[in-house]
C-alpha positions as CSV (number, residue, x, y, z in Angstrom):
1,M,0.1,0.1,0.0
2,L,1.4,3.4,-1.1
3,N,0.8,6.0,1.4
4,A,2.6,9.4,2.1
5,N,1.2,10.0,5.5
6,I,4.2,10.6,7.5
7,T,6.5,13.7,8.1
8,P,9.4,13.2,5.7
9,V,12.7,13.5,7.4
10,V,15.7,14.9,5.3
11,E,19.2,14.7,6.2
12,E,21.8,17.1,4.9
13,A,23.7,14.5,2.9
14,G,20.7,14.2,0.6
15,L,19.0,11.3,2.5
16,E,15.1,11.3,3.1
17,V,13.0,8.9,5.1
18,R,9.4,8.5,4.1
19,L,6.6,6.1,3.3
20,A,6.8,4.9,-0.2
21,R,4.5,6.9,-2.5
22,S,5.0,5.4,-6.1
23,A,5.5,2.2,-7.8
24,L,9.2,3.2,-8.2
25,D,9.6,3.5,-4.4
26,L,8.2,0.0,-3.9
27,Q,10.3,-1.5,-6.5
28,G,13.3,0.2,-5.2
29,A,12.6,-1.4,-1.8
30,Q,12.1,-4.7,-3.3
31,R,15.5,-4.2,-5.2
32,L,17.4,-3.4,-2.1
33,R,15.6,-6.5,-0.3
34,Y,16.8,-8.6,-3.3
35,R,20.5,-7.3,-2.9
36,V,20.7,-7.8,0.7
37,F,18.6,-11.0,1.4
38,I,19.2,-13.0,-1.9
39,E,22.6,-11.7,-3.3
40,E,24.4,-10.9,0.1
41,L,23.0,-13.4,2.6
42,G,22.1,-16.2,0.2
43,A,18.4,-16.7,0.8
44,P,16.7,-18.9,-1.8
45,G,13.6,-16.5,-1.6
46,G,9.9,-17.2,-2.2
47,P,8.1,-18.0,-5.5
48,L,7.6,-14.2,-6.3
49,V,11.2,-13.3,-6.3
50,D,12.3,-12.0,-9.7
51,P,15.9,-12.8,-10.6
52,V,15.7,-10.9,-13.8
53,L,14.5,-7.7,-12.4
54,R,16.2,-8.6,-9.1
55,L,13.2,-7.9,-6.9
56,E,12.5,-9.7,-3.7
57,R,8.7,-9.6,-3.2
58,D,5.9,-11.7,-2.1
59,A,2.0,-11.7,-2.0
60,L,1.6,-9.4,1.1
61,D,3.8,-6.5,-0.1
62,G,0.6,-4.7,-1.4
63,Y,-0.9,-4.6,2.2
64,F,1.9,-3.1,3.9
65,D,3.3,0.4,4.3
66,H,6.9,0.6,3.2
67,L,9.1,3.1,5.2
68,V,12.0,3.9,2.8
69,L,15.2,5.8,3.2
70,V,15.8,7.3,-0.1
71,D,19.1,8.9,-1.6
72,R,17.8,11.8,-3.5
73,R,20.8,12.1,-5.5
74,R,20.1,8.7,-7.1
75,D,17.8,8.4,-10.2
76,P,14.6,6.6,-9.0
77,E,14.3,5.0,-12.5
78,T,17.3,2.9,-11.7
79,L,15.5,1.3,-8.6
80,D,18.8,2.1,-6.6
81,H,17.5,5.1,-4.9
82,V,16.2,3.2,-1.9
83,I,19.0,2.5,0.7
84,G,17.0,1.4,3.7
85,V,13.6,-0.1,4.2
86,Y,11.2,-1.3,6.8
87,R,7.9,-3.1,6.0
88,L,5.0,-2.1,8.3
89,L,1.6,-3.7,8.8
90,P,-0.8,-1.9,11.3
91,C,-3.5,-4.3,13.0
92,E,-6.6,-2.9,11.4
93,R,-5.0,-3.8,8.0
94,A,-4.1,-7.2,9.1
95,R,-7.7,-7.7,10.3
96,A,-8.7,-6.9,6.7
97,L,-6.2,-9.1,5.3
98,G,-6.9,-11.9,7.7
99,R,-3.3,-12.4,9.0
100,F,0.0,-11.0,9.8
101,Y,3.3,-12.0,8.1
102,C,4.3,-13.5,11.4
103,D,1.4,-15.8,11.6
104,S,3.4,-18.1,9.3
105,E,6.1,-18.5,12.1
106,Y,4.6,-17.8,15.4
107,D,1.4,-18.2,17.2
108,L,0.3,-14.6,17.7
109,T,-2.7,-15.4,19.9
110,P,-1.2,-13.8,23.0
111,L,-0.9,-10.5,21.3
112,R,-4.3,-10.5,19.7
113,L,-5.9,-11.4,23.0
114,L,-4.2,-8.0,24.4
115,G,-6.8,-6.0,22.4
116,R,-4.2,-3.3,21.8
117,K,-3.0,-1.5,18.8
118,L,-0.4,-3.4,17.0
119,V,2.0,-2.9,14.2
120,E,4.2,-5.6,12.6
121,L,7.6,-4.8,11.4
122,G,9.7,-6.7,8.9
123,R,11.9,-7.0,6.0
124,S,14.2,-4.4,7.6
125,C,17.5,-3.8,5.6
126,V,20.1,-1.1,4.8
127,D,22.5,-0.8,1.7
128,P,25.9,-2.1,2.8
129,E,27.5,1.3,2.0
130,H,25.2,3.0,4.5
131,R,25.2,0.7,7.6
132,R,28.0,2.9,9.4
133,G,26.4,6.2,8.6
134,P,23.3,8.0,9.6
135,A,20.9,5.6,7.7
136,M,19.7,3.6,10.7
137,M,19.1,6.7,12.8
138,L,17.0,8.2,10.1
139,L,14.9,4.9,9.7
140,W,14.5,5.0,13.4
141,K,13.2,8.5,13.4
142,G,10.8,7.7,10.6
143,L,9.6,4.6,12.5
144,A,9.2,6.6,15.7
145,D,7.1,9.1,13.7
146,Y,4.8,6.4,12.2
147,V,4.4,4.7,15.8
148,L,3.7,7.8,17.8
149,T,1.3,9.5,15.3
150,R,-0.8,6.4,15.2
151,D,-0.8,5.7,18.9
152,I,0.7,2.2,18.3
153,E,1.2,0.4,21.7
154,I,2.8,-2.9,20.5
155,L,5.4,-3.4,18.0
156,F,6.5,-6.9,16.9
157,G,8.1,-8.8,14.2
158,V,10.9,-11.4,13.4
159,A,14.5,-10.5,13.3
160,S,17.1,-12.9,12.1
161,F,20.3,-14.6,12.8
162,H,22.1,-15.6,9.6
163,G,21.8,-19.2,8.6
164,A,19.5,-21.8,9.1
165,D,21.8,-23.8,11.5
166,P,21.1,-22.5,15.0
167,A,23.9,-24.2,16.7
168,P,26.4,-21.5,16.2
169,H,24.1,-18.9,18.0
170,A,23.5,-21.2,21.0
171,M,24.9,-18.8,23.5
172,A,23.1,-15.8,22.1
173,L,19.9,-17.6,21.9
174,S,20.2,-18.9,25.4
175,Y,20.9,-15.3,26.6
176,L,17.7,-14.1,25.0
177,H,15.7,-16.8,26.4
178,H,16.9,-16.5,30.0
179,F,17.2,-12.8,30.2
180,H,14.9,-11.2,27.7
181,R,11.9,-13.5,27.3
182,A,8.5,-11.8,27.1
183,P,6.0,-11.8,29.9
184,E,3.6,-14.8,29.6
185,S,0.8,-12.4,28.6
186,M,2.5,-11.5,25.4
187,R,4.7,-14.7,24.9
188,V,4.2,-15.7,21.4
189,R,5.6,-19.3,20.4
190,A,7.2,-20.6,17.3
191,L,5.1,-22.9,15.3
192,P,5.5,-26.7,15.6
193,G,7.7,-28.2,12.8
194,H,10.1,-25.2,12.7
195,F,10.3,-24.5,16.6
196,H,13.9,-24.8,17.9
197,P,14.3,-24.4,21.8
198,M,16.5,-21.3,22.7
199,D,17.6,-22.4,26.1
200,Q,20.7,-24.4,24.8
201,M,22.7,-23.5,27.8
202,P,21.8,-22.9,31.5
203,P,22.2,-19.1,32.7
204,D,25.2,-19.5,34.7
205,A,27.2,-20.9,31.7
206,I,26.5,-17.8,29.6
207,D,29.1,-15.0,29.3
208,K,26.6,-12.1,29.1
209,R,29.1,-9.8,27.3
210,M,30.0,-12.3,24.7
211,A,26.5,-13.5,24.2
212,L,25.3,-9.8,23.7
213,A,28.1,-9.1,21.3
214,A,26.8,-12.0,19.2
215,V,23.2,-10.8,19.1
216,P,22.6,-9.0,15.7
217,P,22.6,-5.1,16.0
218,L,19.0,-4.7,15.2
219,I,17.9,-7.1,18.0
220,R,20.3,-5.2,20.4
221,A,18.6,-1.9,19.6
222,Y,15.3,-3.3,20.5
223,L,16.6,-5.0,23.7
224,R,18.0,-1.5,24.7
225,L,14.6,-0.1,24.5
226,G,13.1,-2.7,26.7
227,G,12.1,-5.2,24.0
228,F,11.6,-8.9,24.6
229,V,11.5,-12.0,22.5
230,G,9.0,-14.8,22.2
231,D,9.4,-18.6,22.9
232,G,11.5,-20.6,20.7
233,A,13.3,-19.7,17.4
234,F,11.9,-20.3,14.0
235,I,14.1,-22.1,11.4
236,D,13.4,-20.3,8.1
237,H,15.0,-22.1,5.3
238,E,13.5,-20.1,2.6
239,F,15.6,-17.0,3.9
240,N,18.4,-19.0,5.3
241,T,17.8,-17.6,8.7
242,T,17.2,-18.4,12.5
243,D,14.4,-16.1,13.6
244,V,13.3,-14.7,16.9
245,C,10.1,-12.7,17.5
246,L,10.8,-9.4,18.9
247,I,8.0,-7.6,20.9
248,M,8.1,-4.1,22.3
249,D,5.4,-2.6,24.6
250,T,5.7,1.2,24.3
251,S,3.6,1.6,27.6
252,A,6.1,-0.4,29.6
253,M,9.3,1.5,28.4
254,S,11.2,3.5,31.2
255,D,10.8,7.2,31.2
256,R,14.5,7.4,30.0
257,H,13.7,5.1,27.0
258,L,10.4,6.6,26.1
259,D,12.3,10.1,26.2
260,Y,14.9,8.8,23.9
261,Y,12.3,7.1,21.8
262,A,10.1,10.2,21.5
263,R,13.0,12.4,20.8
264,K,13.8,10.5,17.6
265,A,10.5,11.4,16.1
266,P,10.6,14.3,13.7
267,R,8.8,17.3,14.5
268,A,6.7,19.1,11.5
């Protein structure tokens, strides 16, 4: 779904974050996803992946808002103008669709029973050349604006460790299980058949510093804001990843974290 209902954030280097507002924006997001997930990370991808046009897409793309970080110095016709992306599905649109993307990986019943405003996050990626610059902060500003202006209460979505073999991630997964598992009232669980228990090590055997360093940066960012993970990892062979479900309750954030979060939202 193309929607421009967000205050654009422009950075002096020519970068702008906003919701996709044209077919070229959407295809640019799909081109970036192809470059990162298919070419860089080696994911086989789903049935709608287009290796000729180099687009990573699926049947749900049309229902999502696509938060894009655009380099305004690049020609949109090349589809390389999008250098960062988040895919967002608010709960009212998920109800119309009949599902969230995460329903294919986790039992989301606990979140639905909360009766609160949800938004699902996914397909987050950034161009390799911009991962050490302001790109992630600008995407975060755009996400904060999206959430705060819509009174979203719960953010959730899958985030990934690279590789469909969870063994190399045993310490990091165990750390998340023992120290950052969601409260029972919102503890979603990976679906049978792909469920992998995360408690591979006892808590006293975990070097917390080493474990946290092994957690992907995106997951660490949500942990710093008080985020939790669901129960069990989901082994996703289609994307060659080991997934965990991240959940963040904005009402439970500390005053310090909420102030940090709110200050990242742009002002009109």
